[in-house]
C-alpha positions as CSV (number, residue, x, y, z in Angstrom):
1,X,-7.8,44.3,2.7
2,X,-5.8,47.5,3.4
3,X,-5.4,50.1,0.6
4,X,-2.0,50.2,-1.1
5,X,0.0,53.2,0.1
6,X,0.4,55.9,-2.7
7,X,4.0,57.1,-2.8
8,X,4.4,60.8,-2.0
9,X,5.9,63.2,-4.6
10,X,9.5,64.2,-4.0
11,X,10.3,68.0,-4.2
12,X,11.0,68.9,-7.8
13,X,14.3,70.5,-6.6
14,X,15.4,67.1,-5.4
15,X,14.7,65.5,-8.7
16,X,16.5,68.3,-10.6
17,X,19.5,67.8,-8.3
18,X,19.6,64.1,-8.9
19,X,19.2,64.6,-12.7
20,X,22.1,67.1,-12.8
21,X,24.4,64.9,-10.7
22,X,25.5,62.2,-13.2
23,X,27.0,60.2,-10.3
24,X,23.8,60.1,-8.3
25,X,22.7,56.8,-9.8
26,X,19.2,58.3,-10.1
27,X,19.5,60.2,-13.4
28,X,17.1,57.8,-15.3
29,X,14.4,57.7,-12.6
30,X,14.6,61.5,-12.0
31,X,14.3,62.2,-15.7
32,X,11.1,60.1,-16.0
33,X,9.6,61.8,-13.0
34,X,10.5,65.3,-14.2
35,X,9.1,64.7,-17.7
36,X,5.9,63.2,-16.2
37,X,5.3,66.3,-13.9
38,X,6.7,69.0,-16.2
39,X,3.5,70.4,-17.6
40,X,2.1,71.0,-14.1
41,X,5.1,72.9,-12.7
42,X,5.6,76.6,-12.3
43,X,7.2,78.5,-15.3
44,X,10.3,79.3,-13.2
45,X,10.9,75.6,-12.6
46,X,10.1,74.7,-16.2
47,X,12.7,77.1,-17.6
48,X,15.3,75.8,-15.2
49,X,14.6,72.2,-16.3
50,X,14.6,73.1,-20.0
51,X,17.9,74.9,-19.8
52,X,19.3,71.8,-17.9
53,X,18.0,69.4,-20.5
54,X,19.6,71.4,-23.3
55,X,23.0,70.6,-21.8
56,X,22.3,66.9,-21.8
57,X,22.4,64.2,-24.5
58,X,20.5,64.1,-27.8
59,X,17.3,62.5,-26.6
60,X,16.9,64.9,-23.7
61,X,17.8,67.9,-26.0
62,X,15.1,66.8,-28.5
63,X,12.5,66.5,-25.7
64,X,13.4,70.1,-24.6
65,X,13.3,71.4,-28.2
66,X,9.6,70.2,-28.5
67,X,8.7,72.0,-25.3
68,X,10.6,75.2,-26.1
69,X,8.9,75.5,-29.5
70,X,5.5,75.8,-27.8
71,X,6.7,77.7,-24.7
72,X,9.2,80.1,-26.2
73,X,11.1,82.6,-24.2
74,X,14.0,84.8,-25.2
75,X,16.2,83.2,-22.5
76,X,16.4,80.2,-24.8
77,X,17.8,82.1,-27.8
78,X,21.5,81.9,-27.1
79,X,21.7,78.2,-26.0
80,X,19.4,77.2,-28.9
81,X,21.6,79.2,-31.3
82,X,24.7,77.4,-30.1
83,X,23.0,74.0,-30.4
84,X,21.6,74.7,-33.9
85,X,25.0,75.8,-35.2
86,X,26.6,72.7,-33.7
87,X,24.1,70.0,-34.5
88,X,21.6,71.2,-37.1
89,X,18.9,69.1,-35.6
90,X,15.4,69.1,-37.2
91,X,13.5,69.7,-34.0
92,X,15.7,72.6,-33.1
93,X,15.1,74.1,-36.5
94,X,11.4,74.5,-35.6
95,X,12.2,77.1,-33.0
96,X,14.9,78.7,-35.1
97,X,12.5,79.2,-38.0
98,X,9.6,80.3,-35.8
99,X,11.2,82.4,-33.1
100,X,14.6,83.6,-34.1
101,X,15.1,87.1,-35.7
102,X,14.1,87.2,-39.3
103,X,17.6,88.3,-40.3
104,X,19.1,85.2,-38.7
105,X,16.5,83.0,-40.4
106,X,17.3,84.5,-43.8
107,X,21.0,84.1,-43.3
108,X,20.6,80.4,-42.5
109,X,17.9,79.7,-45.0
110,X,19.8,77.2,-47.0
111,X,20.7,75.0,-44.0
112,X,17.2,75.4,-42.5
113,X,15.6,74.3,-45.7
114,X,17.9,71.2,-46.0
115,X,17.1,70.2,-42.4
116,X,13.4,71.1,-42.0
117,X,12.1,71.5,-45.6
118,X,11.0,74.5,-47.6
119,X,7.4,74.7,-46.5
120,X,7.9,75.8,-42.8
121,X,10.7,78.1,-43.8
122,X,8.6,79.7,-46.5
123,X,5.8,80.3,-44.0
124,X,8.1,82.5,-42.0
125,X,9.9,84.3,-44.8
126,X,6.7,85.0,-46.7
127,X,5.6,87.4,-43.9
128,X,7.9,89.8,-45.7
129,X,5.9,91.1,-48.7
130,X,9.1,91.4,-50.8
131,X,9.9,87.7,-50.4
132,X,9.5,85.7,-53.6
133,X,7.9,82.3,-53.0
134,X,9.3,79.4,-55.0
135,X,6.1,77.5,-56.0
136,X,8.1,74.6,-57.4
137,X,9.2,73.6,-53.9
138,X,5.6,73.5,-52.6
139,X,2.6,71.2,-53.1
140,X,-0.6,72.9,-54.1
141,X,-2.1,72.8,-50.7
142,X,1.1,74.1,-49.1
143,X,1.3,77.0,-51.6
144,X,-2.3,78.0,-50.9
145,X,-1.7,77.9,-47.1
146,X,1.4,80.0,-47.4
147,X,-0.5,82.6,-49.5
148,X,-3.4,82.5,-47.0
149,X,-1.3,82.9,-43.9
150,X,0.9,85.6,-45.5
151,X,-2.3,87.5,-46.6
152,X,-1.3,87.4,-50.2
153,X,-3.8,87.3,-53.1
154,X,-4.4,84.3,-55.3
155,X,-6.0,85.1,-58.7
156,X,-8.9,83.1,-59.9
157,X,-7.0,81.9,-63.0
158,X,-4.1,80.8,-60.9
159,X,-6.3,78.9,-58.5
160,X,-8.2,77.3,-61.4
161,X,-5.0,76.0,-62.9
162,X,-3.9,74.6,-59.5
163,X,-7.3,72.8,-59.2
164,X,-7.4,71.2,-62.6
165,X,-3.7,70.4,-62.9
166,X,-4.0,68.6,-59.5
167,X,-7.1,66.8,-60.7
168,X,-5.3,65.8,-63.9
169,X,-2.6,64.2,-61.8
170,X,-5.1,62.2,-59.8
171,X,-6.8,60.9,-62.9
172,X,-3.5,59.3,-63.9
173,X,-3.3,57.3,-60.7
174,X,-4.3,53.7,-60.8
175,X,-7.6,53.5,-58.9
176,X,-6.3,50.6,-56.9
177,X,-3.6,52.9,-55.4
178,X,-5.7,56.1,-54.9
179,X,-6.5,56.5,-51.3
180,X,-8.3,59.1,-49.1
181,X,-11.5,58.8,-51.2
182,X,-14.9,58.8,-49.6
183,X,-17.2,55.8,-50.1
184,X,-20.9,56.6,-50.5
185,X,-24.0,54.5,-50.5
186,X,-24.8,52.7,-53.7
187,X,-26.3,54.4,-56.8
188,X,-24.7,57.7,-56.2
189,X,-22.5,59.2,-59.0
190,X,-18.9,59.9,-58.2
191,X,-18.0,63.5,-57.3
192,X,-14.7,65.3,-57.4
193,X,-15.3,66.3,-53.8
194,X,-15.2,62.7,-52.8
195,X,-11.4,63.0,-53.2
196,X,-10.0,64.5,-50.0
197,X,-7.2,66.5,-51.6
198,X,-9.6,68.1,-54.0
199,X,-12.1,68.9,-51.3
200,X,-9.3,70.5,-49.3
201,X,-8.5,72.8,-52.3
202,X,-12.1,73.8,-52.5
203,X,-12.1,74.7,-48.8
204,X,-8.9,76.8,-49.2
205,X,-10.6,78.6,-52.2
206,X,-13.4,79.6,-49.8
207,X,-10.9,80.9,-47.2
208,X,-9.1,82.9,-49.9
209,X,-12.4,84.4,-51.0
210,X,-12.6,82.7,-54.4
211,X,-16.3,82.0,-54.3
212,X,-17.0,82.6,-58.0
213,X,-14.4,80.0,-58.8
214,X,-15.9,77.6,-56.3
215,X,-19.3,78.1,-57.9
216,X,-18.0,77.4,-61.4
217,X,-16.2,74.3,-60.3
218,X,-19.3,73.0,-58.5
219,X,-21.4,73.5,-61.7
220,X,-18.7,71.7,-63.8
221,X,-18.7,68.9,-61.2
222,X,-22.5,68.6,-61.5
223,X,-22.3,68.2,-65.2
224,X,-19.6,65.4,-64.9
225,X,-21.7,63.6,-62.3
226,X,-24.7,63.7,-64.6
227,X,-22.7,62.3,-67.5
228,X,-21.4,59.5,-65.3
229,X,-24.8,58.7,-63.9
230,X,-26.2,58.4,-67.5
231,X,-23.3,56.3,-68.7
232,X,-23.6,52.6,-69.8
233,X,-20.7,51.8,-67.4
234,X,-22.5,53.1,-64.4
235,X,-25.8,51.5,-65.4
236,X,-24.1,48.2,-65.7
237,X,-22.4,48.7,-62.3
238,X,-25.7,49.3,-60.6
239,X,-27.0,45.9,-61.8
240,X,-24.0,44.0,-60.5
241,X,-24.3,41.9,-57.3
242,X,-20.9,42.6,-55.7
243,X,-19.7,43.6,-52.3
244,X,-19.3,47.3,-51.3
245,X,-15.5,47.3,-51.6
246,X,-15.6,46.1,-55.2
247,X,-18.5,48.4,-56.0
248,X,-16.7,51.5,-54.8
249,X,-13.5,50.5,-56.6
250,X,-15.3,50.3,-59.9
251,X,-17.3,53.5,-59.2
252,X,-14.0,55.3,-58.6
253,X,-12.5,54.1,-61.9
254,X,-15.7,55.2,-63.8
255,X,-15.6,58.5,-62.0
256,X,-11.9,59.1,-62.9
257,X,-12.7,58.3,-66.6
258,X,-15.5,60.9,-66.8
259,X,-13.5,63.5,-64.8
260,X,-10.6,63.1,-67.3
261,X,-13.0,63.4,-70.3
262,X,-14.4,66.6,-68.9
263,X,-10.9,68.2,-68.4
264,X,-10.1,71.1,-70.8
265,X,-7.4,70.3,-73.3
266,X,-5.3,72.8,-71.5
267,X,-4.9,70.4,-68.6
268,X,-4.2,67.3,-70.6
269,X,-0.9,65.9,-72.0
270,X,0.0,63.7,-74.9
271,X,1.9,61.4,-72.6
272,X,-1.4,60.6,-70.8
273,X,-2.5,58.3,-73.5
274,X,-1.0,54.9,-72.4
275,X,-2.3,55.4,-68.8
276,X,-5.7,56.7,-69.8
277,X,-6.1,53.9,-72.4
278,X,-5.6,51.3,-69.6
279,X,-8.2,53.0,-67.4
280,X,-10.7,53.3,-70.2
281,X,-10.1,49.6,-71.3
282,X,-10.7,48.5,-67.7
283,X,-13.9,50.4,-67.4
284,X,-15.0,49.1,-70.8
285,X,-14.5,45.5,-69.8
286,X,-16.8,46.1,-66.8
287,X,-19.6,47.6,-68.8
288,X,-19.6,45.0,-71.6
289,X,-19.0,41.7,-69.7
290,X,-21.9,39.5,-68.7
291,X,-23.1,40.9,-65.4
292,X,-22.9,38.3,-62.6
293,X,-26.2,37.8,-60.7
294,X,-26.9,35.5,-57.8
295,X,-28.6,32.3,-59.3
296,X,-32.2,31.8,-58.3
297,X,-33.4,28.6,-56.9
298,X,-35.4,26.6,-59.5
299,X,-39.1,26.5,-59.0
300,X,-40.2,22.8,-58.8
301,X,-42.8,21.7,-61.4
302,X,-45.9,19.8,-60.2
303,X,-45.8,16.0,-60.4
304,X,-47.4,14.3,-63.4
305,X,-50.0,11.5,-62.9
306,X,-47.4,8.9,-63.9
307,X,-44.9,10.2,-61.3
308,X,-47.7,10.2,-58.7
309,X,-48.5,6.5,-59.4
310,X,-44.8,5.6,-59.2
311,X,-44.5,7.3,-55.8
312,X,-47.5,5.5,-54.4
313,X,-46.1,2.2,-55.6
314,X,-42.8,2.9,-54.0
315,X,-44.5,3.7,-50.7
316,X,-46.4,0.5,-50.8
317,X,-43.2,-1.5,-51.5
318,X,-41.5,0.2,-48.5
319,X,-44.4,-0.7,-46.2
320,X,-44.3,-4.3,-47.3
321,X,-40.6,-4.6,-46.8
322,X,-40.3,-2.9,-43.5
323,X,-43.0,-3.2,-40.8
324,X,-41.5,-0.2,-38.9
325,X,-42.0,2.1,-41.9
326,X,-45.5,0.7,-42.4
327,X,-46.4,1.5,-38.8
328,X,-44.9,5.0,-39.1
329,X,-47.0,5.7,-42.3
330,X,-50.1,4.4,-40.6
331,X,-49.6,6.7,-37.6
332,X,-49.1,9.7,-40.0
333,X,-52.5,9.0,-41.6
334,X,-51.0,8.1,-45.0
335,X,-52.6,4.6,-45.2
336,X,-54.8,5.5,-48.1
337,X,-52.4,5.7,-51.1
338,X,-55.1,6.8,-53.5
339,X,-55.6,10.1,-51.7
340,X,-52.0,11.0,-51.3
341,X,-50.9,14.4,-52.7
342,X,-47.4,15.0,-53.8
343,X,-46.8,17.7,-51.2
344,X,-47.9,15.2,-48.5
345,X,-45.3,12.5,-49.3
346,X,-42.7,12.1,-46.5
347,X,-39.8,12.2,-49.1
C-alpha cells in the first residue's frame, strides 16, 4: 500500500497575502495555517503577522494580544494604544499594564482596574516605592505577592493577623463546601497545613523571611493537633467503620472545631456564634451517637444430643422414602447413623 503524500508547506508570504486579501476566499484557511506555524517563524515574519492581525476582527486581535504580551516590542506601542483607547479589551490591558510607560498606566489606572482588576495593576504600580497599596482590594495571598514582588517589608504582626484572620474565615465555612483540603491516611490528626490556602500563606512567609512567625505558627498547630487527637470526637471517629470520603469529611469538621477553639479572642467575632454552634453540634452528634460497626457472623453452637438423634431419624426417613438418596448416602459412607457427627451431615 503506497504511503499517503504529505502536503508541502506554502511560503508564509503567500499565506499572509491570502489572509490580507479579504476577497481571496482563503482567509479562513490561511489564518489557521499562520497561527499553527507562528511560533516557528522568524521574528521579522512574526511582527508582520501580529501587526496585520491587530487590524483584523476581534477574535484575531485577541489572538495577537496574547502573543504580543509575551513577545513585546516597542513597535506595538502605538497600534496597541489606539486599540486600547477604542475597545478597552481585557487581553489588551495585559500589555498596557505590563509594558506601557508607567505614566500612561497611572493616567489610565481607573479604566485598567475596571477592565483587568486591581491585582495586576497594583503589581505594576507598586514598583514605585511611593505608591500606596489598597489592601482592601486584594486577597491575602495577592497582597503578600505584591509585597514580595515589589520588595516591600511585611511586619510579623501584620502577617500574623493575615494568617489568623484568614483561618477564622475558613473555620466559618461549612465543611461540606470547603475544598482544596488534603486527605491523609486514617488516624492522623487534622493540620492547618492540610488547607491549601493556609499552606500557601506559610510558604509566602518563608519567601518574605518571616521564619520566626512560621515557627510560632507551627508550634501552635502542633498543640491544636494534639488537642484534637486526644479529643473524644476523634477517638469515636477512629472506631467508626465508614468509607474514606465520610471519614475525611468528619475529620475536617473536627479539625475546624479545634482550630476555632484555639484562635485568640482577637480573631473571633460575636457574629460567629450561630455558625460555630452548628459546627459544634454536628461534631457532638458524631461523638455521642452509637458507633456503627459491621455485624459479625454468629458462631454456631454445637448440636445437643437430642438434635443429633432428630437429625439421624430424619436421615433414615429420607433413605426410606427415596432410594436415590439412600444410594447416595451409602456411597458417601454414611450408612452407620450411630456414628454420624454433626459436621459430617450433608445438610
